[in-house]
C-alpha positions as a printed Julia matrix, in Angstrom:
71×3 Matrix{Float64}:
 -5.89    2.92   -6.55
 -5.75    4.58   -3.15
 -9.47    3.93   -2.73
 -8.73    0.23   -3.22
 -5.6    -0.01   -1.09
 -6.87    1.94    1.92
 -9.83   -0.39    2.74
 -7.61   -3.4     2.01
 -4.99   -2.17    4.46
 -7.64   -1.55    7.11
 -9.11   -5.02    6.62
 -5.71   -6.71    6.75
 -4.8    -4.99   10.02
 -8.18   -5.83   11.58
 -7.79   -9.48   10.57
 -4.25   -9.61   11.94
 -5.39   -8.23   15.3
 -8.26  -10.73   15.41
 -5.84  -13.55   14.63
 -3.41  -12.65   17.4
 -6.26  -12.21   19.9
 -7.43  -15.74   19.06
 -3.91  -17.12   19.44
 -3.42  -17.99   15.77
  0.1   -16.62   15.49
  0.91  -18.15   12.09
 -2.18  -16.56   10.58
 -1.26  -13.28   12.28
  2.19  -13.39   10.69
  0.68  -14.0     7.25
 -1.7   -11.03    7.62
  1.11   -8.78    8.79
  3.24   -9.74    5.79
  0.33   -8.7     3.59
  0.01   -5.4     5.48
  3.74   -4.76    5.06
  3.46   -5.43    1.34
  0.6    -2.96    0.95
  2.51   -0.35    2.95
  5.66   -0.94    0.95
  3.74   -0.36   -2.27
  2.46    2.96   -0.96
  5.97    3.95    0.07
  7.37    3.18   -3.36
  5.1     5.85   -4.84
  7.61    8.46   -3.67
 10.46    6.7    -5.45
  8.5     6.7    -8.7
  6.69   10.04   -8.44
  9.56   12.23   -7.18
 11.94   11.83  -10.15
  9.12   12.16  -12.66
  7.85   15.3   -10.93
 11.33   16.8   -10.9
 11.87   15.98  -14.58
  8.44   16.83  -16.02
  7.08   19.22  -13.37
  3.56   18.5   -12.12
  2.1    15.47  -13.93
 -1.4    15.48  -15.32
 -4.09   13.61  -13.43
 -3.99   10.67  -15.82
 -0.19   10.42  -15.77
 -0.19   10.71  -11.97
 -2.71    7.87  -11.71
 -0.56    5.72  -13.99
  2.5     6.39  -11.8
  0.6     5.63   -8.59
 -0.76    2.39  -10.03
  2.7     1.33  -11.2
  4.07    1.85   -7.69
């Protein structure tokens, strides 16, 4: 999932900068909302992974990937 989100986040930020440079502020705002949403999803990984790690120790690779995707 991180290999999907990282290029998406980069593209969204590039498009938002292009929009503001061209004076399209409404489009800039829309792109920044998308960037915030992607960042918020990455931040929620801690809220999901931390309790599970504390309860079940280190998760397996498959279980970790399921937790990251659910975040």
